[in-house]
C-alpha positions in Angstrom: 4.0 173.9 40.6 1.1 172.7 42.7 0.8 169.2 44.2 -1.5 167.8 41.4 0.8 169.1 38.7 3.8 167.5 40.4 1.9 164.2 40.7 0.9 164.3 37.0 4.5 165.1 36.0 5.7 162.0 37.8 7.9 164.0 40.1 8.8 161.9 43.2 7.2 158.7 41.9 8.8 155.4 41.1 9.7 154.7 37.5 6.7 153.9 35.4 4.1 155.5 37.7 3.7 158.8 35.7 0.1 159.7 35.5 -1.1 156.7 37.5 -3.3 157.2 40.5 -2.8 155.1 43.6 -5.8 155.3 45.9 -5.5 154.6 49.6 -7.8 154.5 52.6 -6.5 154.8 56.1 -8.7 153.9 59.0 -7.6 154.6 62.6 -9.5 152.9 65.3 -9.3 152.9 69.1 -10.2 149.3 69.8 -9.9 145.9 68.0 -13.3 145.2 66.3 -14.0 148.9 65.6 -12.7 148.2 62.0 -15.3 145.6 61.4 -18.3 147.2 63.2 -17.6 150.8 62.1 -15.9 150.4 58.7 -16.1 146.8 57.6 -18.4 147.5 54.6 -16.3 150.5 53.5 -13.0 148.5 53.8 -14.3 145.6 51.8 -16.0 147.7 49.1 -12.8 149.9 48.8 -10.7 146.7 48.3 -13.1 145.6 45.6 -12.6 148.9 43.8 -8.8 148.6 43.8 -8.1 150.9 46.7 -5.3 150.0 49.1 -6.8 149.8 52.6 -4.8 150.2 55.8 -6.0 150.0 59.4 -4.2 151.2 62.5 -5.7 150.1 65.9 -4.4 152.3 68.7 -4.9 149.7 71.6 -4.6 146.0 71.9 -8.0 145.8 73.6 -6.8 144.7 77.1 -9.4 146.8 78.9 -12.5 145.3 77.4 -15.3 144.4 79.8 -16.2 141.3 77.7 -13.1 139.2 78.4 -14.0 136.1 76.5 -12.6 133.8 79.1 -9.2 135.6 79.2 -7.6 135.3 82.7 -5.2 138.3 82.3 -4.8 141.5 80.3 -2.0 139.9 78.4 -4.1 136.9 77.4 -7.0 139.2 76.4 -4.6 141.3 74.3 -3.4 138.2 72.5 -6.9 137.0 71.8 -7.9 140.5 70.5 -4.8 140.7 68.3 -5.8 137.4 66.7 -9.3 138.6 66.2 -8.1 141.8 64.6 -5.8 139.9 62.2 -8.6 137.6 61.2 -10.9 140.6 60.7 -8.4 142.3 58.5 -8.0 139.1 56.4 -11.8 138.8 56.0 -12.1 142.5 55.0 -9.2 142.2 52.6 -7.3 144.9 54.3 -3.9 145.6 52.6 -2.2 146.1 56.0 -3.5 146.1 59.5 -1.4 147.2 62.4 -2.2 147.0 66.1 -0.3 149.3 68.5 0.6 148.5 72.1 
């Protein structure tokens, strides 16, 4: 049985999901703000079309040259994490995750 047939048959799906399609989009970025500048339109449009959207950011942004008044890498990371979370909210991202 191929993967599509398995999906259509409901094998491995929660009760009541037989035949339903769940569409998801995963965006992986290197830096905070890449999700907005590179994928913002796609993320928001995908949400509007009922697609689950997920963003993983691989760094906290502590090495940015524009430090926004931050006095340390830790302070800059905290600022960039807040900006990332706000961006994900504005773009209606289902789940945003920033790695250390």
